[in-house]
One Martini backbone bead per residue (centre of mass of N, CA, C, O) as a GRO file, in nm:
protein
   65
    1UNK     BB    1   3.848  -0.613  -0.727
    2UNK     BB    2   3.517  -0.586  -0.670
    3UNK     BB    3   3.215  -0.426  -0.832
    4UNK     BB    4   2.993  -0.503  -0.674
    5UNK     BB    5   2.710  -0.464  -0.529
    6UNK     BB    6   2.594  -0.289  -0.224
    7UNK     BB    7   2.440  -0.218   0.052
    8UNK     BB    8   2.302   0.079   0.178
    9UNK     BB    9   2.314   0.307   0.443
   10UNK     BB   10   2.130   0.578   0.605
   11UNK     BB   11   2.223   0.841   0.827
   12UNK     BB   12   1.998   1.064   0.998
   13UNK     BB   13   1.992   1.394   1.147
   14UNK     BB   14   1.725   1.552   1.324
   15UNK     BB   15   1.551   1.871   1.409
   16UNK     BB   16   1.232   1.901   1.573
   17UNK     BB   17   0.899   1.953   1.711
   18UNK     BB   18   0.789   1.694   1.556
   19UNK     BB   19   0.738   1.384   1.428
   20UNK     BB   20   0.640   1.476   1.147
   21UNK     BB   21   0.890   1.656   1.086
   22UNK     BB   22   1.093   1.436   1.109
   23UNK     BB   23   0.998   1.252   0.889
   24UNK     BB   24   1.006   1.453   0.653
   25UNK     BB   25   1.309   1.531   0.672
   26UNK     BB   26   1.430   1.242   0.660
   27UNK     BB   27   1.306   1.155   0.388
   28UNK     BB   28   1.423   1.385   0.214
   29UNK     BB   29   1.719   1.301   0.257
   30UNK     BB   30   1.698   1.008   0.147
   31UNK     BB   31   1.592   1.085  -0.138
   32UNK     BB   32   1.838   1.253  -0.215
   33UNK     BB   33   2.030   1.005  -0.209
   34UNK     BB   34   1.856   0.760  -0.357
   35UNK     BB   35   1.604   0.891  -0.481
   36UNK     BB   36   1.280   0.995  -0.556
   37UNK     BB   37   1.190   0.670  -0.636
   38UNK     BB   38   1.250   0.546  -0.376
   39UNK     BB   39   1.231   0.261  -0.173
   40UNK     BB   40   1.199   0.256   0.182
   41UNK     BB   41   1.366   0.152   0.475
   42UNK     BB   42   1.338   0.133   0.821
   43UNK     BB   43   1.567   0.031   1.059
   44UNK     BB   44   1.589   0.299   1.242
   45UNK     BB   45   1.455   0.499   1.533
   46UNK     BB   46   1.565   0.790   1.728
   47UNK     BB   47   1.437   0.992   2.007
   48UNK     BB   48   1.501   1.316   2.160
   49UNK     BB   49   1.516   1.552   2.394
   50UNK     BB   50   1.616   1.868   2.406
   51UNK     BB   51   1.708   2.161   2.568
   52UNK     BB   52   1.497   2.332   2.362
   53UNK     BB   53   1.233   2.124   2.312
   54UNK     BB   54   1.336   1.946   2.096
   55UNK     BB   55   1.374   1.698   1.846
   56UNK     BB   56   1.608   1.437   1.819
   57UNK     BB   57   1.694   1.235   1.524
   58UNK     BB   58   1.780   0.896   1.430
   59UNK     BB   59   1.789   0.765   1.093
   60UNK     BB   60   1.764   0.452   0.920
   61UNK     BB   61   1.826   0.367   0.584
   62UNK     BB   62   1.695   0.157   0.311
   63UNK     BB   63   1.694   0.031   0.004
   64UNK     BB   64   1.487  -0.125  -0.187
   65UNK     BB   65   1.563  -0.386  -0.420
   0.00000   0.00000   0.00000
């Protein structure tokens, strides 16, 4: 089995009141996973309003090589 590196994506789901809060919380989780100095690409991001009037978003990140 090869031990070569391969790209990872990280999917985070956050729930906040505003888009700015969603971005901040999602990026914080991604940096915690990839490292505080990582440069990240957002592969996809989808948000929807939940029953409590907050927004729930799923964001997929990948570390820039």
